[in-house]
N, C-alpha and C positions, 0 to 999 in steps of 0.2 A: 105526172109528178116526178120531180128530180129527187133521186134517193141516193144517199151516200151509205154504202154497205160497209160496216166495220168488219173486216175479215181477219180473224185472229190466226188462221191457219188450221183450225179444227173443222170437224164435220158440221157442227151446228151453224156456224157463221156462213159456211159455204152453201148449205141448203137454204138458209134464210135469204142469202143474196139471190140464189136461183129462183126462189119463190117470188121475190120482188121483180125479177125480170119477167117471169111468167105472168105477173099481174099487169104487165104493160108499162111499168115505170121505166124512166131513163136512169139506169143504175151505173154508178161508178164505185169500184171497190177500193178500199184503202186499208193498209196495214199500219198499225201504230208502232213505231220504234220507240221503246220505252227505256232504253238504257244506253248511255254513252259508251259502254263496254258490253256489247251483246253477249259475249262469251260468259259474262257473269250471271246471265239469266239461266234458269234451269232448262236444259235441253232434253231431247229424246221424247219418249212417250209420256213423260211426266211434265212436259214443258208447256209454256205459254209465252207468246211474244218473243221467242228467240229467233235467231237467224234462220234456223231450220223451219220454224213456223212461217216466217215471211216467204220462204220459197214455196211452201205448201199453199199459202194463200194466193200467190201469183199464179201457180199452176191451175188452181180452181177458177180464178178469174179468166184465164185463157180458155178453159173449157166452156165457161159461160159467155165468152166473147164480149167481155165488158172491159172498159179502161181500168187500169190498176195503178195505184201509187203507194209509196211508203212515205208517211209523214212522221217527222221527228217531234215527239212529245217528251223526250228524255228529261229535260230540265223541269218541265211541269210535273212529270210523274215523280221525280225525285223529291221535289218540294212538297207536293200535295199528298203523296201516298207513302213514300219510303220515310221521309223525315217525320211525317205525322205519326206513322207507325212506331218509330223509335221514341218520339216524345211521349206518346200515350203510354207505352210500357214503362218509361222512366217515371211517369206520374202515377204508376200503380193501376193503370187502366188496361182493358182488354179490347183493342180495336179490331175491326174487320176490314182488312185492306181491299178485298174485292168490292165491298160496299163503297168504300172511299173512292176506288177507281171509277166505279159507275158514276158516282156523284160529281167528282172533280175532273175526270178525264173524258170519259165517253159521252157524258151528257152535259158537260160544261165546256171544256176546252175544245173538244171535237165538234160538238153541236154548234158552238159559237162560230167556229171557222166555217162549218158547213153552211150555216145560214148566211154568213157574210159572202160566201161564194155563190149564193143563189139556189142552194139545195133546199128542199122542203122538209126532209126528214132524214134521220139517222136510223138505219136498219141494223139490228144485231141478232145474234143467235140465242138470246136469253129465252128461257122457258117461262113465259108469262103471257097473259092475254090483255089486250086493250079492247074494251067494249064500250063504244060511244064515249070514248075519252076516259073511261074508268079502268084502272089497273086491277087485274084480278089474277088469281092463281092459274097455273097451267093445268091442262088435263092430266099430264104425267106428274102426279103428286110427289114422286120420288126425285124428280128433276126440277120441281118448281123453284123458281128464282125470284119470285115476287118480293121476298123479304129483302134481298139486296138491291131491289129497285124501289123500295118504299121511300127512299130518300129523295126521289125525283119530284120536282115541282110540277104544277099543272101546266106551265109553259113548256117544260121539257117533255112531258108526256104527250102534248099536242104535236110534237115534232119527233116522235119515236115510232118505230115499227118493230113488232116482235112476231114474226110470221110462224114461229114454231110452237106457240102456246097451245094449239089445238091438237098436237100430235105427240104420241108417245115416242120416246127415244129410239126404240128398236125400229120403228117405222121410218124415222129420220135417217138412220143408217141405211136401211133398205133403199130409200129414195136416192141417197147419195150414190150408192152402188149402181142403181139403174141409170143415173145421169152420167156415169163414167167418171165420178170424182174420186181421185186416188185416196182421199182422206176418209173414205167410207168406213174403214176399219181402224182408223187412228184412235188410240186410247184417249180417254178424257184426261185433261190436265189435273194435277193434284197439288196440294200444298200451296206455298207462296212463291210466285214466279221469281221474285227478286232475292230469294234465299236458296241458292243453288245446292247447298249442302243439305238442306232440310233441317238443319240444326238452328232453330229459332233462338235458343238461349245463347249459343255462341255468337250468332250474328249480332244480337243486341249487346252482348258483353263487349264485343270489339268496338262498338260505337258509343256505349255509355260508360264503360269502364267498371272498375270494381268499387262497389259501395256496400261494404259489409253491414250486416245487421242481425238481429236475433230472430229466431223462430220461437214463438211463445205459445203456451197453452192458453186458449181463449178463456177458459173458466177460472184458472188459477193464476195466470200471469207468469207462471214458471217458465224459465228459458229452457228450451228443449234442444236447441242447436243453433248454428250460425249459418249465414248464407253470404254470397258475394254481391247480391243486388236484387232488389224487388222485381227487376225485369225478368227474372227467371220463374215467376209465379203468376198464376191467375186463379181467381176464385173458383172453387170446385175441384182444383187439382188434387190428385191423390198421390202420385208418384213423384220421386225426386225432391222430397221435402227436406232432406238432410237431417232427418231425425232418426237416431239409431235405436233408441229404446221404444218398445211398443207401448201403446196406451195401457192404463191400469186394467181396463176391461178387455184388452186384447183386440179391440175393434180398430179398423183403419181410421186414420186422421185425414182431414181434408183442409185445404186452404179456405178460411172463412172470411178473411179480410186482409188488406194490404195498406200499410201506412207509409207512403213514400218519404215523408219528411224525416221521420224517426228511423225509417228502414225496417220497421217491424212487420213480420208476417205472422198473422194469428191463425192457429189451426185448432181443429176440434172435430167432433163426431158428425156424421152425415146429416142427422136431423137438424143440426144447427145451421145448415145451409138453407133451410126453408125460408122463403121470402114471401111476404103477404102484401107488400106495397112497394111500388117503384116510383122514384122521383126521376124526372127526365126534363131535358131542356132542348132548345133549338128545334121546336116542333115544325114539321113540314106537313101541310095538308094537301092531299092529292087533288082535291077539287079546286084548290085555290081559295076556298072559303073556310074561315076559322069557325068552329062550332060555337054556339052561343051559350052552352051550358054543358053539364055532365052528360055522358052517354055510355051505354053498354056496348061492349064489343068483345072480340077475342084478341088477345095479344100474343105475339111471338117474339122471343128474345134471342133466338139463334137461327142460323140459316136453315137448319133442319131440326125440328123439335122445339121443345120449350114453349108450348101453347097453354093458355089458360083463359077462362072467362074473366072479364074485368069490367069495372066502371072507371072511366077516365074523367078526371076533373081538370079541364083546361084552366090555366092561370094567365096572368098578364106576361107579355114578353116571351111567349113561346114556351112557358113552363107548364109541365103536366104533373099531376099526381095520379098514379094508377093503382087502384085498389083491386087486388086479385081475389077472384072467387074461390080459388084453390091455390095452395102454395106452389111455387116454382123453386127449383134449385139451380145453382150455377149461374146466377144472375150477377153480372159484374159491371161496374162503371166503365164507360167507353163503348159498351155494346149498344146496339140500336134496339128499341122496342117498336115493333111494327103493329099497327092497329088495323083489325079486319072487321068488316061487316059481312059475315058469311065468307065468301071467297074474294070479296072486293076490298082492296086496300083503301083505308081512309086516310092514313098518314103514318108518320113515324117521328121519333125523337131520340136524342142521345141520352142514355142512362147516366145519371149523375150520382145516384145513391139508392139504397134499398132499406126496407123496414120490415 
């Protein structure tokens, strides 16, 4: 089988490519150039997709003795990931750029080009498992990335390879060292690759501008402060609310809701964050088959954590109503809700509202 190995420059993608070679596949390595100005991407140990990472990926490919290329996906990345990220925050949503990158870049733009060039699959270093075409959680639960892959369609999963899903991360590093890969001890990337400063609020402010609005008490409607734009907030946020006076009971306040049209940010106590129902849209079913009625499952609303039992009610046009068996907190529009049957992913949808 001809396999295109997406090599980010980290230890995971290098070992994944090595395992594809060991399995007897005809492997070609490719690094994705995702910025027209690579220096603008985060570098060093906290990096991802920078010029430094491209060099690390090339050296790993040399050790594996496989062909290696750098493909320019900068324009597509800007449109589908960066611009989408900015627009979502401007609309009062909380997007996940890594999830969007998997959906739009690695398993849409990259996979489409790979299939057009005669490759059979794209191989990545994600921690997830494919069992008879079903996407499931990785053995290493702390590194599991099935949540950010739950947006993939049945077609995309048929042409995907995740060789690391059965291995804990420390064993992957040990294997890299044994193979002579210099990235064996390279730290994992953190934060958002296209925000080199790590200051998301400043990054968004430079692109969205100042749009002042009030911070109000959710219970009374009283104005507690002012802000420069709803892009600086997300549901569940506790710090940086711009509220000087403490609550009457002395307890912390949290962001409960964001109204982008009026620019209002509503705050209140932690218990007011409890969500018992989720509305979602643009559902994707991992099997390719839409369920014919309600079903019980476990839902996950964040990359790590945010799990609860639920009953999902599919509606027409990819709309879902998710009734939670126990409340969740910090659920925000723009996030994804992933649906699990045990460890197996059934699908996902984009959160549009809560109840």
